[in-house]
C-alpha positions in Angstrom: 92.8 120.0 80.4 94.5 119.0 83.7 97.4 116.7 83.3 98.4 113.9 85.7 101.4 111.7 85.9 100.7 108.1 87.0 103.1 106.8 89.6 103.4 103.4 91.3 105.4 100.3 91.6 106.5 98.4 88.5 109.6 96.2 89.3 108.7 93.0 91.2 105.1 93.0 90.0 103.7 90.6 87.4 103.8 92.2 84.0 105.6 95.2 85.6 102.2 96.3 86.8 101.2 97.5 83.3 97.6 96.3 83.8 97.1 98.5 86.8 98.7 101.5 85.0 96.5 100.9 82.0 93.3 100.6 84.0 94.2 103.8 86.0 95.1 105.7 82.8 91.8 104.7 81.2 89.8 105.8 84.3 91.6 109.1 84.5 91.0 109.8 80.8 87.4 109.0 81.3 87.3 111.8 83.9 88.6 114.2 81.2 92.3 114.3 82.4 95.3 114.0 80.2 97.2 111.1 81.8 100.9 110.3 81.3 101.6 106.7 82.1 105.1 105.2 82.5 103.7 102.0 81.0 102.8 103.9 77.8 106.1 105.6 77.9 107.9 102.3 78.3 106.0 100.9 75.3 107.1 104.0 73.2 110.7 102.9 74.1 110.0 99.4 72.9 109.6 97.8 76.3 106.6 95.5 77.1 105.1 93.9 80.1 106.7 90.7 78.9 110.3 91.9 79.2 112.4 90.3 81.9 113.7 92.1 85.0 117.3 91.4 83.8 116.5 93.2 80.5 115.0 96.2 82.2 116.9 96.6 85.5 120.2 98.0 84.2 121.9 101.2 85.4 121.5 102.7 82.0 117.8 102.0 81.8 117.3 103.2 85.4 118.9 106.6 84.5 116.9 106.8 81.3 113.6 106.0 83.1 114.4 108.4 86.0 115.3 111.2 83.6 112.2 110.7 81.5 109.9 110.5 84.5 111.3 113.6 86.1 111.0 115.5 82.8 107.3 114.4 82.6 106.7 115.8 86.2 108.7 119.0 85.4 106.4 119.6 82.4 103.3 119.7 84.7 102.0 123.0 86.0 100.7 123.4 89.5 99.0 126.7 88.6 96.8 124.8 86.1 95.9 122.1 88.6 98.2 119.4 87.2 99.4 116.6 89.5 100.5 113.1 90.2 98.2 110.1 90.7 99.4 107.3 92.9 98.7 103.6 92.4 98.4 101.2 95.3 101.8 100.1 96.6 103.5 103.4 95.6 104.9 103.8 99.1 107.0 100.6 98.7 108.5 101.9 95.4 111.7 103.9 95.5 110.9 105.5 92.2 107.3 106.4 93.1 108.4 107.9 96.4 111.0 110.0 94.6 108.4 111.1 92.0 106.1 112.1 94.8 108.8 114.0 96.6 109.5 115.9 93.3 105.7 116.5 92.8 105.3 117.8 96.3 108.3 120.1 95.8 106.7 121.4 92.6 103.4 122.0 94.4 101.5 119.5 92.2 98.1 118.1 93.3 98.2 114.5 94.6 95.4 112.1 93.7 94.6 108.5 94.4 94.8 106.8 91.0 92.1 104.2 91.9 89.5 106.8 92.7 90.9 109.9 91.1 90.1 111.8 94.3 92.6 114.1 95.9 94.5 113.0 99.0 93.4 114.9 102.1 95.6 117.5 103.7 96.0 115.2 106.7 97.1 112.3 104.5 99.6 114.5 102.7 101.0 115.7 106.0 101.5 112.1 107.1 103.1 111.2 103.8 105.5 114.2 104.0 106.5 113.3 107.6 106.4 109.5 107.6 107.3 108.4 104.1 109.1 111.2 102.2 110.8 112.4 105.4 112.0 108.9 106.2 113.3 108.3 102.7 115.0 111.7 102.5 116.0 111.9 106.2 119.2 109.9 105.5 120.5 112.7 103.2 119.5 115.8 105.2 121.8 117.1 107.8 119.6 118.2 110.8 122.1 120.9 111.6 122.2 122.3 108.0 120.0 125.3 108.7 121.6 126.2 112.1 
């Protein structure tokens, strides 16, 4: 069974966007995928969509969430067709862009979480250049490989 990690914006959205994560997880599972949802993982930690941003948005929580989410991605296997599924608004989420960059590095498939269809090669090329490249460009020395 192929496994997919759901990625998308949470902070700044009503109910931390749990309803969108829940709907996408249900749709992916209906297609026969095993879906890992940060909303479900948050619930396992005792967080709910009714928490306040002040309760959630602490440096300790951000490290815990980032570690957990990276571990979930690292558990996926490209050779088995596993991947990441992106919710609308992912490109405006620092966490989702970081998760996508890790997924691309690992060679994971990239699907649209609303349709569960793969992104086209052209779309992935644009994402790599225009979104991930812009976000990571500040940290890459252009002369590094010279």
